[in-house]
C-alpha positions as CSV (number, residue, x, y, z in Angstrom):
1,X,27.3,-29.4,17.0
2,X,26.5,-25.9,15.7
3,X,24.4,-23.6,17.9
4,X,22.9,-20.3,16.9
5,X,21.7,-19.7,20.5
6,X,24.0,-16.7,20.8
7,X,22.2,-15.1,17.8
8,X,18.8,-15.9,19.1
9,X,19.8,-14.5,22.5
10,X,21.3,-11.4,21.0
11,X,18.1,-10.7,18.9
12,X,15.8,-11.5,21.9
13,X,17.7,-8.9,24.0
14,X,16.8,-6.4,21.4
15,X,13.2,-7.4,21.1
16,X,13.7,-9.1,17.7
17,X,13.6,-12.6,16.2
18,X,15.4,-14.3,13.4
19,X,12.5,-13.2,11.2
20,X,14.3,-9.8,10.8
21,X,17.0,-11.7,8.9
22,X,14.5,-13.3,6.6
23,X,12.9,-9.9,5.9
24,X,16.2,-8.0,5.2
25,X,19.2,-10.3,4.7
26,X,19.0,-14.0,4.0
27,X,16.6,-16.5,2.4
28,X,13.9,-18.0,4.6
29,X,15.3,-21.5,4.1
30,X,18.5,-20.3,5.8
31,X,16.5,-18.8,8.7
32,X,14.8,-22.2,9.1
33,X,18.2,-23.9,9.3
34,X,19.4,-21.4,11.9
35,X,16.2,-21.9,14.0
36,X,16.9,-25.6,13.9
37,X,20.6,-25.3,14.6
38,X,21.6,-26.8,11.3
39,X,24.8,-25.8,9.4
40,X,24.8,-22.8,7.1
41,X,27.8,-21.5,5.0
42,X,30.4,-19.2,6.5
43,X,29.4,-16.6,4.0
44,X,25.8,-16.6,5.4
45,X,27.3,-16.2,8.9
46,X,29.4,-13.3,7.6
47,X,26.4,-11.7,6.0
48,X,24.5,-11.9,9.4
49,X,27.5,-10.5,11.3
50,X,27.9,-7.6,8.9
51,X,24.2,-6.8,8.9
52,X,24.0,-6.8,12.7
53,X,27.5,-5.3,13.1
54,X,28.6,-8.0,15.6
55,X,31.5,-10.4,15.9
56,X,31.0,-14.1,15.0
57,X,30.8,-15.0,18.7
58,X,27.4,-13.2,18.8
59,X,26.0,-15.4,16.1
60,X,27.3,-19.0,16.4
61,X,29.1,-21.3,18.7
62,X,30.3,-24.9,18.5
63,X,29.4,-27.2,21.3
64,X,30.1,-30.9,21.9
65,X,27.2,-33.2,20.8
66,X,26.6,-34.3,24.4
67,X,25.9,-30.7,25.6
68,X,22.6,-29.0,25.3
69,X,22.4,-25.6,23.6
């Protein structure tokens, strides 16, 4: 399962939400997918990483289906 909890945690630590991505970087439909932990393309993840200047580990992680985010 894909989890964007690292991204949400990273943004929260900085007083921001995924809404900043919608306003500046990616389409709102992709933000919705991220908020629902649904898959997005690797190029979308790359765009987020470059915008935030963070490694991929700060954006996404893969967890077994039987483990909660």
